[in-house]
KEPA-239363 format. One record per residue: residue in one letter; x, y, z of N, C-alpha, C in turn. Coordinates in steps of 0.02 Angstrom, whole numbers, plus 32768, in hexadecimal, padded with zeros to 4 digits. Each point is the difference from the previous one (the first is absolute). Layout:
% residues N
AXYZXYZXYZ/...
//
This chain:
% residues 73
P0AD0FEC28E1380197FEE7FBD80267FBD8001/E80237FF1803780277FC280067FD47FC37FF3/I7FC58000801D7FD37FC67FFA7FEA7FF77FB8/G7FF180377FDE7FEA7FFC7FBA80357FDF7FD4/V803F8013800B80377FE47FD980057FB5800D/K7FFC7FEE803F80067FB980137FC77FD77FE0/Q7FC3801B80037FC77FDD7FE2800A7FF47FB5/K801A80347FDE800C7FFA7FB880347FCA7FF2/Q80347FFE802980337FCD7FF77FE47FBA800C/I7FD67FF980337FE27FBF800F7FD57FE97FC6/V7FDC802F7FE17FD67FF07FC7802C7FE77FC6/R803980227FF6802E7FEB7FCB801B7FBA800D/V800F7FF1803F80187FBD80127FC97FCD7FF3/L7FC4801080137FC87FD37FF77FF47FF27FB5/K800680337FD67FF87FF77FB880367FD27FE4/A803D8007801A80367FD47FEA7FF27FB88014/V7FE57FF7803C7FED7FBE80187FCA7FE27FD2/E7FD0802A7FED7FCA7FE97FD4801B7FE77FBD/K8037801F7FE9801F7FEC7FC180297FC18007/G80097FE8803D80227FC1800B804880058018/Y8015803C801380448006801A80017FEA8049/A80327FD880127FFD7FDF8041803480178032/T8038801C7FE98033801380318006804B8006/S80188016803A80098048800B802E801F7FCC/T80337FDA7FEC803080197FCF7FDE800F7FBD/E7FD67FD17FEA7FDD80097FC17FCE803A8005/I7FDC800280387FCE80358009802380448004/A803A800280208026803F8004801480187FBB/A80167FD27FD6801480137FBC7FC5801B7FD9/L7FC57FE2800A7FC580147FDB7FE480428019/T8001800A80417FDF803B801D8031803A800D/R80417FF57FF480338032800D800180168049/L7FF17FD2802C8007800C8048803C7FD88019/S8017800D803C80387FD9801A7FE67FBA8014/V802E7FD180017FED7FBB80137FE580008048/K80208028802B7FEB800480467FB8801A8004/A7FF080347FDA7FBD801C80007FCE7FCB7FE8/C80127FDC7FCB7FD37FCD7FE67FF37FC98034/S80357FEC80227FF97FCE80347FD080188036/E8008803F80147FD5801C80347FB880057FE8/H7FF680157FC37FBC80067FE57FDF7FBC7FF9/L80277FCF7FEA7FE57FBC7FFB7FEC7FE78045/A802B800E80327FF17FEB80447FBF80208018/E7FF780417FF07FC1802380127FC47FDE7FDF/L80077FF07FC07FC97FE07FDC7FEF7FBC801D/V80337FDB80147FF57FBF801E7FDD80088043/K8019803080297FE2800C80427FB780147FFB/S7FF0802A7FCE7FBC80187FF87FD27FCB7FE4/G801E7FC97FE77FD77FCA7FE57FED800A7FB7/A801B80347FE07FF1800D7FB980237FCD7FD4/V80387FE7801880297FD27FD980127FC5802D/E80007FC57FE280127FC5802580407FE47FE1/V802F7FED8029803F7FE87FE6800C7FB88016/T80147FD67FD180177FBD801280457FF87FE3/G802C7FDE802380447FF97FE8802F8028802B/T80417FF87FF48030801C802E803080337FE2/T800480077FBF8033802C7FE47FE780457FEF/L7FC3801080157FE180407FED802A803D8010/L80148008803E8020803F8014804C7FFC8000/S801B7FC87FE880497FF88002802180207FC4/G7FDA80117FCD801E801B7FC3801E7FC97FD6/S7FF27FC18011801A7FC87FDB7FE17FFD7FBB/R80257FE87FCF7FE47FFA7FBD7FD47FC27FFA/R800A7FD0802D7FD67FC57FFD7FBA80138017/R7FCF7FF57FD67FBD801380157FCF7FC87FF4/S80197FC57FF27FD47FC87FF27FD47FEF803B/N801A800C803D7FD87FEE803A7FDE803C8020/V7FFA80367FDA7FDF803C801B7FBF800C7FDA/H7FCB800680247FC0800F7FE17FDF80388026/I7FEF80357FDE7FDD803780217FB980007FE5/L7FD17FF9802C7FBA7FFE7FEB7FDD803F8018/I7FDB801F7FD47FDB803B80157FBB7FEA8015/R7FEF8011803D7FBF7FEA801C7FC8802A7FE4/
//
């Protein structure tokens, strides 16, 4: 059951990314997950190659997102 929950959360994070949300803080607010969980899910997505990240403020929870771009491959 643990894996199923995690997969669902990752899908929610991915949907938030598709809508254009760029930081873990924003994605957490949208998906009602913790910021830490969102950061981990984003990291998983990046590792798997589903999502490509350019920029440096993605996982910091910074409000500045001008230099963050998440591209879905």
